[in-house]
C-alpha positions as CSV (number, residue, x, y, z in Angstrom):
1,M,7.6,10.3,48.4
2,A,4.4,8.7,47.2
3,M,3.4,9.2,43.6
4,S,-0.2,10.1,42.8
5,L,-2.1,10.0,39.4
6,D,-3.4,13.5,40.2
7,Y,0.2,14.8,40.5
8,M,1.5,13.2,37.4
9,A,-1.5,14.5,35.5
10,R,-1.0,18.0,36.6
11,E,2.7,18.0,36.1
12,T,2.5,16.4,32.7
13,A,-0.2,18.9,31.5
14,G,1.9,21.8,32.9
15,N,4.9,20.7,31.0
16,L,2.9,20.4,27.7
17,R,1.5,23.9,28.2
18,R,4.9,25.4,29.0
19,N,6.4,24.3,25.6
20,L,3.2,24.5,23.6
21,L,5.0,25.5,20.2
22,M,7.6,22.7,20.5
23,T,4.9,20.3,21.6
24,G,2.7,21.2,18.6
25,A,5.6,20.8,16.3
26,S,6.4,17.3,17.8
27,I,2.9,16.1,17.5
28,L,2.6,17.4,14.0
29,C,5.8,15.7,12.8
30,V,4.8,12.4,14.4
31,A,1.3,12.6,12.7
32,V,2.7,13.4,9.3
33,S,5.3,10.7,9.4
34,L,2.9,8.0,10.7
35,T,0.3,9.1,8.2
36,I,2.8,8.3,5.5
37,V,3.5,5.0,7.2
38,G,-0.2,4.2,7.4
39,V,-0.8,5.1,3.8
40,A,2.1,3.0,2.6
41,L,0.6,0.0,4.6
42,I,-2.7,0.8,3.0
43,L,-1.2,0.8,-0.4
44,K,0.7,-2.4,0.2
45,Q,-2.6,-4.2,1.3
46,G,-4.5,-2.8,-1.7
47,V,-1.8,-4.1,-4.1
48,A,-1.9,-7.5,-2.3
49,N,-5.8,-7.6,-2.6
50,A,-5.6,-6.6,-6.3
51,T,-2.9,-9.2,-7.0
52,I,-5.2,-11.9,-5.5
53,Q,-8.0,-10.9,-7.7
54,W,-5.7,-10.7,-10.8
55,Q,-4.6,-14.3,-10.4
56,G,-7.8,-15.7,-11.8
57,G,-8.4,-13.0,-14.4
58,V,-5.2,-12.2,-16.2
59,R,-6.1,-12.8,-19.9
60,I,-3.8,-13.7,-22.7
61,E,-4.7,-13.1,-26.4
62,V,-3.0,-15.2,-29.0
63,F,-3.5,-13.3,-32.2
64,M,-3.1,-15.3,-35.4
65,Q,-2.1,-14.0,-38.7
66,P,-5.2,-12.9,-40.8
67,N,-4.2,-15.4,-43.5
68,A,-3.2,-18.2,-41.1
69,S,-4.1,-21.6,-42.4
70,S,-6.6,-23.9,-40.7
71,G,-3.8,-26.3,-39.9
72,E,-1.9,-23.6,-38.0
73,S,-5.0,-22.5,-36.1
74,N,-5.8,-26.1,-35.3
75,A,-2.2,-26.7,-33.9
76,V,-2.7,-23.7,-31.6
77,E,-6.1,-24.9,-30.5
78,H,-4.8,-28.5,-30.0
79,Q,-2.0,-27.2,-27.7
80,L,-4.4,-25.1,-25.7
81,S,-6.6,-28.1,-25.2
82,Q,-3.6,-30.1,-24.1
83,M,-2.7,-27.4,-21.6
84,S,-6.3,-27.2,-20.3
85,D,-6.3,-30.9,-19.6
86,G,-2.9,-30.9,-17.9
87,G,-0.8,-32.2,-20.8
88,G,1.0,-29.0,-21.1
89,S,2.0,-28.7,-17.5
90,S,4.8,-30.6,-15.8
91,S,3.0,-30.3,-12.4
92,G,0.1,-32.4,-13.7
93,G,-2.5,-29.7,-13.5
94,G,-3.5,-27.7,-16.6
95,S,-2.0,-24.3,-16.8
96,V,-4.9,-23.1,-18.9
97,M,-8.2,-22.6,-17.2
98,S,-10.2,-21.8,-20.3
99,F,-10.0,-20.3,-23.8
100,V,-12.3,-19.2,-26.6
101,Y,-11.7,-18.6,-30.3
102,F,-12.6,-15.3,-31.8
103,N,-12.8,-15.4,-35.6
104,Q,-12.6,-12.3,-37.8
105,Q,-16.3,-11.7,-37.8
106,K,-16.6,-12.0,-34.1
107,S,-13.6,-9.8,-33.6
108,Y,-15.2,-7.2,-35.9
109,A,-18.5,-7.3,-34.0
110,E,-16.6,-6.6,-30.8
111,F,-14.6,-3.8,-32.4
112,K,-17.9,-2.1,-33.5
113,K,-19.3,-2.4,-30.0
114,I,-16.2,-0.9,-28.5
115,F,-16.0,2.1,-30.9
116,A,-19.8,2.5,-31.4
117,D,-19.3,6.3,-30.7
118,Q,-16.6,6.7,-33.4
119,P,-18.4,5.7,-36.7
120,T,-15.7,7.0,-38.9
121,M,-13.2,4.6,-37.3
122,V,-15.7,1.7,-37.7
123,Q,-16.2,2.5,-41.3
124,S,-12.5,2.5,-42.0
125,V,-12.1,-1.0,-40.8
126,Q,-13.2,-4.3,-42.4
127,P,-13.5,-7.7,-40.8
128,T,-10.5,-9.0,-42.9
129,D,-8.3,-6.2,-41.3
130,L,-8.7,-7.8,-37.9
131,P,-6.8,-10.9,-36.9
132,P,-8.5,-13.9,-35.4
133,S,-7.5,-14.6,-31.9
134,Y,-7.7,-17.1,-29.0
135,R,-8.7,-15.5,-25.6
136,V,-6.9,-17.5,-22.9
137,V,-7.4,-17.4,-19.1
138,P,-4.5,-18.9,-17.2
139,R,-5.1,-21.0,-14.1
140,N,-2.5,-19.0,-12.2
141,A,-1.0,-15.5,-12.8
142,S,2.4,-17.1,-12.6
143,D,1.7,-19.2,-15.7
144,V,1.1,-16.1,-17.9
145,R,4.7,-15.7,-19.0
146,A,5.2,-19.3,-19.7
147,I,2.0,-19.5,-21.9
148,A,2.9,-16.4,-23.7
149,T,6.3,-17.8,-24.5
150,E,4.9,-21.1,-25.6
151,F,2.8,-19.6,-28.3
152,S,5.0,-16.8,-29.5
153,S,6.9,-19.2,-31.7
154,F,4.0,-21.1,-33.1
155,P,3.6,-20.9,-37.0
156,G,0.8,-18.6,-37.9
157,V,0.8,-16.7,-34.6
158,K,1.2,-12.9,-35.2
159,Y,1.8,-12.0,-31.7
160,V,0.9,-12.9,-28.1
161,Q,-0.5,-10.1,-25.8
162,S,-1.1,-10.3,-22.1
163,A,-1.5,-8.1,-19.0
164,Q,1.6,-9.5,-17.4
165,K,3.8,-6.5,-18.4
166,T,1.1,-4.1,-17.2
167,V,0.8,-6.1,-13.9
168,D,4.6,-6.2,-13.4
169,T,5.0,-2.5,-14.1
170,L,2.2,-1.7,-11.6
171,L,3.7,-3.8,-8.9
172,H,7.2,-2.4,-9.6
173,V,5.9,1.2,-9.5
174,T,4.0,0.6,-6.3
175,G,6.9,-1.1,-4.7
176,L,9.1,1.9,-5.5
177,L,6.5,4.2,-4.1
178,Q,6.2,2.3,-0.9
179,T,9.9,2.2,-0.4
180,A,10.1,6.0,-0.9
181,M,7.3,6.6,1.4
182,F,8.8,4.3,4.1
183,V,12.2,6.2,3.7
184,M,10.5,9.5,4.0
185,A,8.5,8.3,7.0
186,V,11.6,7.1,8.8
187,A,13.3,10.4,8.2
188,L,10.4,12.3,9.6
189,L,10.1,9.9,12.6
190,V,13.8,10.6,13.4
191,A,12.9,14.3,13.2
192,A,9.9,13.7,15.5
193,L,12.1,11.8,17.9
194,A,14.5,14.8,18.0
195,L,11.8,17.3,18.5
196,I,10.3,15.3,21.4
197,L,13.7,14.8,23.0
198,N,14.4,18.6,22.6
199,S,10.9,19.4,24.0
200,I,11.6,17.3,27.1
201,R,15.0,18.8,27.5
202,M,13.6,22.3,27.5
203,A,11.0,21.3,30.0
204,I,13.8,19.9,32.2
205,F,15.8,23.0,31.9
206,A,12.8,25.2,32.7
207,R,12.2,23.3,35.9
208,R,15.8,22.6,36.9
209,R,15.5,24.5,40.2
210,E,12.2,22.8,41.1
211,V,13.9,19.4,40.3
212,A,16.8,20.3,42.6
213,V,14.4,21.2,45.4
214,M,12.4,18.0,45.0
215,K,15.6,16.0,45.3
216,L,16.5,17.9,48.6
217,V,13.2,17.0,50.1
218,G,13.6,13.3,49.3
219,A,11.7,12.8,46.0
220,T,12.7,9.5,44.3
221,N,14.2,9.5,40.8
222,W,11.1,7.9,39.4
223,F,8.9,10.5,41.0
224,I,10.8,13.1,39.1
225,R,11.2,11.3,35.9
226,V,7.6,10.0,35.3
227,P,5.9,13.3,34.4
228,F,8.6,14.1,31.8
229,M,8.4,10.6,30.3
230,L,4.6,10.8,30.2
231,E,5.0,14.2,28.4
232,G,6.9,12.5,25.6
233,L,4.5,9.5,25.4
234,I,1.5,11.7,25.2
235,Q,3.1,13.7,22.3
236,G,3.7,10.4,20.5
237,M,0.2,9.1,21.1
238,L,-1.5,12.3,20.1
239,G,0.5,12.4,16.8
240,A,-0.3,8.8,16.3
241,G,-4.0,9.4,16.9
242,L,-4.1,12.1,14.2
243,A,-2.3,9.6,11.9
244,F,-4.9,7.0,12.7
245,G,-7.6,9.5,11.5
246,G,-5.4,10.3,8.4
247,V,-5.3,6.7,7.5
248,F,-9.1,6.4,7.6
249,L,-9.5,9.6,5.6
250,F,-7.2,8.3,3.0
251,R,-9.1,5.0,2.7
252,G,-12.4,6.8,2.6
253,L,-11.1,9.2,-0.1
254,V,-9.9,6.4,-2.3
255,S,-13.2,4.4,-1.9
256,S,-15.3,7.4,-2.7
257,L,-13.3,8.3,-5.8
258,V,-13.6,4.7,-7.0
259,H,-17.4,4.7,-6.4
260,H,-18.0,8.2,-7.7
261,Y,-16.0,8.0,-10.9
262,G,-16.7,4.3,-11.5
263,L,-13.0,3.4,-11.6
264,Q,-13.6,-0.3,-11.9
265,L,-9.9,-0.9,-12.8
266,F,-8.9,0.3,-9.3
267,G,-11.8,-1.2,-7.5
268,S,-9.8,-4.1,-6.2
269,F,-7.3,-1.7,-4.6
270,V,-9.8,-0.5,-2.0
271,V,-9.0,-2.1,1.4
272,S,-11.5,-3.2,4.0
273,V,-12.1,-1.3,7.3
274,G,-10.4,-4.2,9.1
275,N,-7.1,-3.5,7.0
276,A,-7.4,0.2,7.8
277,V,-7.9,-0.6,11.6
278,G,-4.9,-2.8,11.5
279,A,-2.7,-0.1,9.9
280,G,-4.1,2.4,12.4
281,V,-3.3,0.3,15.4
282,F,0.2,-0.2,14.0
283,V,0.8,3.6,13.7
284,V,-0.5,4.2,17.2
285,V,1.9,1.6,18.5
286,V,4.8,3.1,16.6
287,G,3.8,6.7,17.8
288,S,3.7,5.5,21.4
289,V,7.2,3.8,21.0
290,V,8.6,7.0,19.4
291,G,7.3,9.2,22.1
292,A,8.4,6.8,25.0
293,L,11.8,6.5,23.4
294,G,12.3,10.3,22.9
295,S,11.3,11.1,26.4
296,G,13.4,8.2,27.8
297,L,16.5,9.4,26.0
298,A,15.9,13.1,27.1
299,V,15.4,12.0,30.8
300,R,18.5,9.8,30.8
301,S,20.7,12.5,29.0
302,F,19.6,15.7,30.6
303,L,18.0,14.8,33.9
304,D,20.6,14.2,36.5
305,V,18.8,12.2,39.1
């Protein structure tokens, strides 16, 4: 018995209409699960983009004691110069890209600028209360910890402050969030697979007599199976299409929040359209695979042909 595209389209559409509630639940479950997957991928790409930008801009501040001697300050500056020239790096390349010295007067001028809207605080602080410091920019983000450790024990150094802990914490938190999102997405995908399988099973059961008649008149196994398999594939693809739109909505929402509220700190997390398209294509492929797998399992388990 020849198989026509018109027949497959009509049969598939009919199956989808007969189980409208189950079909809608399957599509929604696929959409939600794949949207979570897409958002996790967007988050991962945003963190990767931000990490690349941080590599050249993680600053270290070596704060000196307010009463540090000129010799102690000179020792720190000499070591920074050595590390800038490559003398402080075993790889032959300097681990320090640049550094600048902020004396107490310069630190106080910066303090007044930062707290210009809080005159009471400015009046309560004198230049001698603020420690002089060296502002250091490492060549690579991976050098931050080593540089901080290097100067922590120097005489005259009060403490060393860097953004490394903040960066590490952020990466750790986003990593945990991604893991949780992927686990949740996998659980929902399994639920979607079960819904699609059950939807196909119900369609097969509703048409069991028609299937028996088709077999009697000589219909091939694939002639009977294909409409049911297409039903599951379409459910997966429709859910994936909704997830594709959800990924773009999420990207647009984050981008608009950053631009509207001027969240410069998070500006590097905004991913490009290309990244969003890549994540969207991935969820469409996964959705199609889930739909095809669910329908394939249903046909194999419940359709005796």
